[in-house]
C-alpha positions in Angstrom: 0.0 0.0 0.0 1.1 3.6 -0.5 1.2 6.2 2.2 -2.2 7.7 1.5 -3.9 4.3 1.5 -2.3 3.5 4.8 -3.4 6.7 6.5 -7.0 6.3 5.2 -7.0 2.6 6.2 -5.7 3.4 9.7 -8.5 5.9 10.2 -11.2 3.7 8.6 -10.2 0.6 10.6 -9.8 -1.7 7.6 -7.9 -1.9 4.4 -9.3 0.6 1.9 -8.9 0.4 -1.9 -8.8 3.1 -4.6 -12.3 4.4 -5.8 -13.9 3.0 -2.6 -16.3 5.4 -0.8 -15.4 5.7 2.9 -16.6 7.7 5.9 -13.9 8.6 8.4 -13.3 10.7 11.4 -11.3 14.0 11.0 -8.4 14.9 13.3 -8.4 18.7 12.4 -10.8 21.0 10.6 -10.0 24.5 9.5 -11.7 27.5 8.0 -10.7 31.1 7.6 -12.3 34.5 7.6 -13.6 34.1 4.1 -15.0 30.6 4.4 -16.1 30.4 8.0 -19.4 32.5 7.7 -20.9 30.3 4.9 -19.9 27.2 6.9 -21.5 28.7 10.0 -24.7 29.5 8.2 -25.1 25.9 7.1 -23.9 24.5 10.5 -26.6 26.4 12.3 -29.3 24.7 10.2 -28.1 21.2 11.3 -26.6 21.4 14.8 -26.2 23.5 17.9 -22.8 22.3 19.1 -19.7 21.5 17.2 -18.4 18.0 17.6 -15.1 18.9 19.3 -14.0 22.5 19.7 -10.4 21.3 20.3 -10.2 20.0 16.8 -11.3 23.1 15.0 -9.1 26.0 14.0 -10.3 29.4 12.5 -7.7 31.7 11.1 -8.2 35.3 9.9 -5.9 35.7 6.9 -7.7 36.5 3.6 -8.8 40.1 4.5 -6.8 41.0 7.6 -7.1 43.7 8.7 -10.6 44.0 7.2 -10.6 46.1 4.0 -14.4 46.4 3.5 -17.5 46.5 5.7 -18.4 43.1 4.3 -15.0 41.7 5.4 -15.4 43.2 8.9 -18.9 41.6 9.1 -17.6 38.2 8.1 -14.9 38.4 10.8 -17.5 39.4 13.4 -19.6 36.4 12.5 -16.6 34.0 12.8 -15.4 35.5 16.0 -18.8 35.3 17.7 -19.2 31.7 16.5 -15.8 30.7 17.9 -16.6 32.3 21.3 -20.0 30.7 21.4 -18.6 27.3 20.6 -15.5 27.7 22.8 -13.1 27.2 19.9 -9.8 28.2 21.4 -7.7 27.8 18.2 -8.8 31.2 16.9 -6.2 33.3 15.3 -7.4 36.8 14.6 -4.4 39.1 15.4 -2.5 38.8 12.2 -0.7 35.6 13.2 -0.4 34.8 9.5 -1.8 32.6 6.7 -3.6 29.5 7.8 -1.4 27.0 6.0 1.7 28.5 7.8 0.1 29.1 11.2 -1.3 25.6 11.8 2.1 23.8 11.4 3.8 26.6 13.4 1.3 26.2 16.3 2.0 22.4 16.4 -1.5 21.4 15.1 -0.2 19.3 12.2 1.4 15.9 12.5 2.1 12.9 10.3 -0.7 10.5 9.7 -3.5 13.0 10.5 -6.7 13.5 8.5 -7.0 17.3 8.0 -9.7 19.1 6.1 -10.0 22.8 5.4 -12.3 25.2 3.7 -9.5 26.3 1.4 -8.1 24.6 -1.6 -4.5 24.8 -0.5 -5.1 22.7 2.6 -3.1 20.1 0.7 0.0 22.0 2.0 0.0 19.8 5.2 0.9 16.7 3.0 4.5 17.9 3.4 4.3 16.6 6.9 3.0 13.2 5.9 -0.6 14.0 6.7 -3.6 13.3 4.4 -5.0 16.9 4.0 -7.4 18.3 1.5 -9.6 21.2 0.8 -13.4 21.2 0.6 -16.3 23.5 0.4 -17.9 25.4 3.2 -21.0 23.1 3.3 -18.8 20.1 3.7 -16.9 21.8 6.5 -20.2 22.6 8.2 -21.0 18.8 8.3 -17.5 18.2 9.7 -18.0 20.8 12.4 -21.3 19.1 13.3 -20.3 15.5 13.2 -16.5 15.2 13.1 -16.8 13.0 10.1 -16.6 13.3 6.3 -16.5 11.0 3.3 -14.0 10.5 0.6 -13.6 8.4 -2.5 -10.2 6.8 -1.9 -8.0 8.4 -4.7 -5.9 6.6 -7.1 -2.2 7.6 -6.7 0.4 9.1 -8.9 4.0 8.5 -8.0 6.1 11.6 -8.8 9.8 10.9 -8.4 12.2 13.8 -8.4 16.0 13.4 -8.6 19.0 15.6 -8.9 20.3 18.7 -7.2 18.8 22.1 -7.8 21.1 24.5 -9.7 21.9 28.0 -8.3 18.9 30.4 -8.3 16.3 27.7 -8.6 14.1 26.4 -5.8 11.3 23.9 -5.1 8.9 26.4 -6.7 10.6 25.6 -10.0 10.3 21.9 -9.3 6.5 22.0 -8.8 6.0 24.4 -11.7 8.0 22.0 -13.9 5.8 19.1 -12.7 2.5 21.0 -13.3 3.7 22.1 -16.7 4.2 18.4 -17.7 1.2 16.8 -16.0 -1.2 19.7 -16.7 -3.7 21.7 -14.7 -6.3 18.9 -14.7 -3.8 16.0 -15.3 -4.1 14.7 -11.7 -7.7 15.4 -11.0 -8.8 13.7 -7.8 -5.5 11.8 -7.6 -3.0 11.5 -4.8 0.2 13.2 -5.9 2.9 11.4 -3.9 6.3 13.1 -4.2 9.4 11.1 -3.6 13.0 10.7 -4.8 16.4 11.9 -3.6 15.5 15.6 -4.3 12.4 15.4 -2.1 14.2 13.5 0.6 16.8 16.3 0.9 14.5 19.3 0.9 13.9 21.4 4.0 10.4 21.8 5.4 9.7 25.1 3.7 10.6 23.7 0.3 8.5 20.6 0.8 5.5 22.8 1.8 5.8 24.7 -1.4 5.5 21.5 -3.5 2.6 20.0 -1.5 0.8 23.4 -1.5 0.6 23.5 -5.3 -0.6 19.9 -5.8 -4.1 21.2 -6.2 -2.9 23.2 -9.2 -2.9 20.0 -11.2 -6.2 18.9 -9.8 -4.9 16.5 -7.1 -7.0 15.6 -4.2 -3.9 15.7 -2.0 -0.2 16.1 -2.2 1.9 14.0 0.2 5.5 13.1 1.1 7.0 10.7 3.6 8.4 12.8 6.4 12.2 13.2 6.2 14.4 14.0 9.2 14.0 17.7 8.8 10.2 17.4 8.9 10.2 15.0 11.9 12.5 17.4 13.8 10.2 20.3 12.9 7.1 18.5 14.2 8.8 17.3 17.4 9.9 20.9 18.1 6.4 22.3 17.4 4.3 19.7 19.2 6.6 18.7 22.0 6.1 15.0 21.2 8.8 12.4 20.7 9.3 10.6 17.4 7.8 7.5 19.0 4.6 9.4 19.6 4.2 10.3 16.0 2.0 8.3 13.6 4.4 8.1 10.7 3.4 6.1 7.6 5.6 5.2 4.6 4.7 3.6 1.3 5.6 0.0 0.8 8.4 -0.8 -1.7 5.9 -2.8 -3.8 3.1 -0.2 -3.6 1.1 0.2 -6.7 0.3 3.5 -8.5 -2.0 4.4 -11.4 0.8 6.3 -13.0 4.5 7.0 -12.3 6.4 10.1 -13.4 10.2 10.8 -13.2 11.9 14.2 -13.2 15.6 15.1 -13.2 16.0 18.7 -12.2 19.8 18.8 -12.4 19.8 21.3 -15.3 16.5 23.0 -14.6 16.2 26.7 -15.3 13.9 29.0 -13.2 10.4 28.2 -14.3 7.7 30.8 -15.2 4.0 30.1 -15.3 2.7 32.5 -17.9 -0.9 33.9 -18.2 -3.5 32.7 -17.7 -2.9 29.1 -16.6 -0.6 27.5 -14.0 0.4 24.8 -16.5 1.5 27.4 -19.1 5.1 26.9 -17.9 8.1 28.1 -19.8 11.9 28.3 -19.1 12.8 31.8 -17.9 15.1 32.1 -21.0 11.9 32.2 -23.1 10.3 35.1 -21.3 13.2 37.3 -20.4 12.5 41.0 -20.9 8.7 40.8 -20.4 7.5 44.1 -18.9 6.1 44.1 -15.4 4.4 46.7 -13.2 4.3 44.8 -9.9 6.2 42.1 -8.0 4.8 40.2 -5.1 6.7 38.1 -2.6 4.6 36.2 -0.1 1.6 33.8 0.1 1.2 30.3 1.6 3.4 29.1 -1.3 6.5 31.3 -0.9 6.2 33.6 2.1 8.5 31.7 4.4 11.8 32.8 5.8 13.9 31.0 3.2 11.9 32.8 0.5 12.5 36.2 2.0 16.2 35.4 2.4 16.5 34.5 -1.3 14.8 37.7 -2.4 16.8 39.9 0.0 20.1 38.4 -1.3 19.1 39.7 -4.7 17.9 43.1 -3.5 20.8 43.8 -1.1 22.3 47.2 -2.1 20.0 47.7 -5.1 16.9 49.7 -5.8 13.6 48.7 -7.2 12.8 50.1 -10.7 11.0 53.4 -10.6 8.0 52.0 -12.6 7.6 48.9 -10.4 6.0 48.4 -7.0 7.4 45.4 -5.0 5.1 44.1 -2.3 6.3 41.8 0.4 4.1 39.9 2.9 5.6 37.3 5.2 3.5 34.2 5.6 3.3 34.6 9.4 4.1 37.0 12.2 6.8 34.6 13.4 8.5 34.7 10.0 8.1 38.5 10.0 9.9 38.8 13.4 12.7 36.5 12.3 13.2 38.5 9.1 13.4 41.7 11.2 16.0 40.1 13.5 18.1 39.1 10.5 17.9 42.5 8.8 15.9 41.2 5.9 13.2 43.7 6.3 15.7 46.5 6.4 17.0 45.3 3.1 13.5 45.3 1.6 12.8 48.8 2.9 16.1 50.2 1.6 15.4 48.8 -1.8 12.1 50.5 -2.0 9.7 47.6 -1.3 6.3 47.9 0.4 6.0 45.6 3.4 2.6 44.4 4.4 1.4 42.4 7.4 1.1 38.6 7.0 -2.0 37.6 5.0 -3.4 36.5 1.7 -4.6 39.8 0.4 -2.6 40.4 -2.8 -2.7 36.7 -3.8 -6.4 36.6 -4.4 -6.7 40.2 -5.5 -8.4 41.2 -2.3 -6.3 44.1 -1.1 -2.8 45.5 -0.6 -1.8 45.0 -4.2 -4.8 44.8 -6.6 -3.9 45.2 -10.3 -5.7 47.5 -12.7 -6.4 47.0 -16.4 -3.4 46.2 -18.5 -1.0 45.8 -15.6 1.4 42.8 -15.3 2.6 41.2 -12.0 5.2 38.6 -11.4 4.4 36.8 -8.2 5.5 34.0 -5.9 1.8 32.9 -5.4 0.2 29.7 -6.7 -2.4 30.9 -9.2 -2.4 33.2 -12.3 -6.0 32.7 -13.5 -7.6 35.6 -15.4 -8.4 38.3 -13.0 -6.8 36.4 -10.1 -4.9 39.5 -8.7 -7.3 42.2 -9.9 -8.7 43.4 -13.2 -9.7 40.7 -15.7 -7.5 42.4 -18.2 -4.4 42.2 -16.0 -1.8 39.4 -16.2 0.1 37.4 -13.6 3.3 35.4 -14.0 4.4 33.0 -11.3 8.0 32.5 -10.3 10.4 31.9 -7.4 11.3 34.7 -5.0 14.7 35.4 -6.5 13.2 35.9 -10.0 10.6 38.2 -8.6 13.2 40.3 -6.9 15.4 40.5 -10.0 12.5 41.5 -12.1 11.5 44.2 -9.7 15.0 45.7 -10.0 15.0 45.7 -13.8 11.3 46.4 -14.6 11.0 43.2 -16.7 11.4 39.5 -16.1 15.0 38.8 -15.3 17.1 35.9 -14.2 18.8 36.4 -10.8 22.1 35.2 -12.4 22.2 38.4 -14.3 21.8 40.4 -11.1 24.0 38.7 -8.6 
């Protein structure tokens, strides 16, 4: 059996098989300021008390601080609900993006079943958990019963080998994979990432890859925990390795499809408008005009991402015609970046630093594009109108590429800057 089948079987209490419909208990359920109110509205029609307030987390991150009256009302509804239901895992003070905050707070462990009212809930697969996004109505049922149903997904084995060249990151790995498999090429499949490259990645890099599994349609993205991941979970949860429920795929596990990638000679990858799988080598898009750069999001707003960008920006100035927006993924990351002088580098270069949150990524606030503008971003989606006006365009890239482009005013390779 593979890792996903083992986790689902463990929770179901019997050996499950692909395409089987199962009902299982959930270990953690999450919603944010944008999805909590619709879930609450449905929940109140079917129940009065949540099944277990200790297993629910609500994070304000999509419009924090509130940018409209509607956003403020949504947050009021969610805050009142959490207080009424005695939900203590309520993060409303700018702690950061849900997919960064939950692991930081020690709420994510290997072997867990995690569901969230946000499509990028698949991020937690980096820790060896089965995690997936779902709609607010489904989350309402989970809040009421503690259970949900899945069709056990078929699995794709995605093996990655080789060492990343200078100026490339795990963002380039996942963009390369999505470009090959396609935006709907893994619909409702488990994307299991493995290989020597995956084994050697740090926690942040692994989260970036799992985070974007949904961008090829996958039900979940998952990896066997490596030493760095296990050490991270032990530090955050206070548990010993023996207390963790770690699953690994069998050597003879079967997969519907298997893919192999060698990233030894990979260039920085760019997802071009208006599809995440419209991926090209940076050499094919060099010189493309930009108006805005964004560094942040649940995909690439971690400390390592900020470090990469700051290395490029150190001692340089952002182009007069470009605005560069930086938003750390969490307040913890923000604080560490301040201690290391990274924020000072950003400010001296002319960047605009925003509080942790999702705003620019979804075209909500703090960086909305107008008609005809072009952004290069470390986010996970570049759909038409994703970051603002339907007639704006978004390119996706790693943090170093975004920083280099912000300096030049057009898409640029960091190797031409450093």
